[in-house]
C-alpha positions in Angstrom: 111.0 111.2 98.7 107.9 113.1 99.6 105.6 111.8 102.3 102.2 112.5 103.9 100.3 113.0 100.7 96.8 111.5 101.3 94.3 109.6 99.2 91.1 110.4 101.2 88.8 108.7 98.6 90.5 105.4 99.1 89.9 105.7 102.8 86.2 106.3 102.0 86.3 103.1 99.9 87.4 101.1 102.9 84.6 102.5 105.0 82.0 101.5 102.3 83.4 97.9 102.1 83.5 97.3 105.9 80.1 95.7 106.3 80.8 92.9 103.8 84.5 92.1 104.4 84.9 91.1 108.0 86.0 87.6 108.9 86.1 85.9 112.3 88.4 87.4 115.0 91.8 86.0 115.5 94.5 86.4 118.1 96.7 89.4 117.5 100.4 89.1 118.0 101.8 90.7 121.2 98.4 91.7 122.3 95.9 90.1 124.8 93.0 91.5 122.7 91.4 89.8 119.8 92.0 91.4 116.4 89.4 91.7 113.7 90.6 90.6 110.2 89.2 92.7 107.3 89.8 91.0 103.9 89.3 92.9 100.7 89.6 90.8 97.5 91.2 92.5 94.5 88.1 92.1 92.4 86.0 93.9 95.0 88.5 96.7 95.3 88.7 97.1 91.5 84.9 97.1 91.1 84.5 99.7 93.9 87.2 102.0 92.5 85.7 101.8 89.1 82.4 103.1 90.5 84.3 106.0 92.0 86.0 107.1 88.8 87.3 109.6 87.9 89.9 109.8 90.7 91.9 112.9 91.2 95.6 112.3 92.0 97.7 114.9 93.8 100.9 115.9 91.9 102.8 118.1 94.4 105.5 118.7 91.8 106.7 122.1 90.9 107.7 120.8 87.4 104.1 119.9 86.6 100.9 121.9 87.3 97.4 121.0 86.3 94.8 118.2 86.9 96.0 114.6 87.0 93.1 112.1 86.9 92.6 108.3 86.7 89.9 108.0 84.1 89.7 104.2 83.8 90.9 101.0 85.5 90.7 97.6 83.9 92.9 95.4 86.1 94.1 95.2 89.7 96.4 92.5 91.1 97.7 92.2 94.7 100.8 90.1 95.6 103.8 90.5 98.0 102.5 93.9 99.3 102.4 95.3 95.7 99.1 96.4 94.2 99.5 96.4 90.4 96.9 98.4 88.4 96.3 99.0 84.7 94.3 101.9 83.3 94.3 105.3 81.7 95.9 108.4 83.3 94.7 111.7 82.0 95.9 115.3 82.4 94.1 118.5 81.9 95.4 122.1 81.8 99.0 120.8 82.2 101.8 123.2 82.5 105.3 121.7 82.4 108.4 123.5 83.7 111.7 122.5 82.2 115.3 124.0 82.3 117.1 124.9 79.1 120.5 126.6 79.1 120.0 127.5 82.7 116.7 129.1 82.1 113.3 127.7 83.2 110.8 127.4 80.4 107.1 126.6 80.8 105.4 124.5 78.2 101.6 124.2 77.9 100.8 120.5 77.2 97.1 120.9 77.5 95.1 117.6 77.7 96.7 114.2 77.4 95.6 110.5 77.8 98.1 107.9 78.7 97.6 104.1 79.1 99.7 103.0 82.1 100.6 100.1 84.2 101.6 101.0 87.8 102.9 99.0 90.7 101.9 100.5 94.1 104.4 99.4 96.7 102.7 99.3 100.1 104.3 99.9 103.5 102.6 99.8 106.8 104.3 101.8 109.5 103.7 99.9 112.8 104.7 102.9 114.9 102.6 105.5 113.2 99.9 102.9 112.4 99.7 104.4 108.8 99.6 102.8 105.4 101.8 104.3 102.6 101.9 103.6 98.8 104.7 104.4 96.4 103.8 104.3 92.7 106.3 102.9 90.2 105.5 102.8 86.5 106.7 100.0 84.2 109.5 100.7 81.8 107.1 100.1 78.9 104.8 102.9 80.1 107.7 105.3 80.5 109.3 104.4 77.2 106.1 104.7 75.2 105.4 108.2 76.5 106.7 111.2 74.6 109.0 113.8 76.2 106.0 116.0 76.9 104.2 113.2 78.8 107.3 112.0 80.8 106.7 114.8 83.5 103.2 113.4 84.1 104.7 110.1 85.3 107.7 111.7 86.9 105.4 113.8 89.1 103.8 110.7 90.6 106.5 108.0 90.6 108.8 107.4 93.5 106.8 109.5 95.9 105.3 108.0 99.1 101.6 108.7 99.6 99.8 108.3 102.9 96.5 106.4 102.6 93.7 108.1 104.6 92.5 105.5 107.2 90.3 107.9 109.1 87.2 106.0 107.9 88.3 103.0 109.9 88.7 105.0 113.2 85.1 104.7 114.4 81.9 102.9 113.7 78.5 103.4 115.3 76.7 100.1 116.2 73.0 100.4 117.1 71.8 98.0 119.9 68.2 98.6 120.8 68.0 102.3 121.8 71.7 102.6 122.5 74.5 103.5 120.1 77.9 101.9 120.8 81.0 103.6 119.4 83.5 101.0 118.1 86.9 102.4 117.2 89.4 100.2 115.3 93.1 100.6 115.3 95.2 99.0 112.5 98.0 96.8 113.7 99.0 95.1 110.4 98.1 95.6 106.8 99.4 93.2 104.1 98.7 92.5 100.4 98.9 88.8 99.7 97.2 86.2 97.4 95.2 88.9 95.5 93.7 90.3 98.7 94.4 93.3 101.0 94.2 92.1 104.6 93.7 94.5 107.6 94.3 93.3 111.2 92.4 95.7 113.4 92.2 96.0 117.2 88.7 97.1 118.4 88.3 99.8 121.0 84.8 100.0 122.4 83.8 103.5 123.5 80.9 104.7 125.7 77.4 104.1 124.5 74.9 106.9 124.1 
């Protein structure tokens, strides 16, 4: 399993949604401080991601070279820490490396478009304070793809990707002539009831 791939544009999405998704503070477990709860509905995430298309996806597979792109998204559902998305995955300038009779052979696939349904299994590491996603494609998506398209899904499935949460690290709040730095540290992230819920501990820095 490959770790520490990042999705920086998803972190940017979280930053853009911050002003509209805060709910009232609640008590954080095992902490005397109050946590801020950030709730992102599935519909809001889907609409925002659609505005950011096309999305480049890192492959990091030696068996597949080229550009992998999410070109469309038409559905997003969140339940039990699983984010299920449906859309179209495209590949450009694809070069597939396979082995035949002990020899490596490179095949130029070129450009492909593949409708897919993908379940993103989320895991929040409470020690590292990081969010990870592992894509898993449905059997129907894999079965409907030709042999030349199978490496496109295989290059992505089963690998753990780190979500870039740097956008949540700091916010500048203007109070009169002063700017207050508000840093937020994630303590829990869960996907339930068609929402992505972030529990964040605020850290107030020095004003300037």
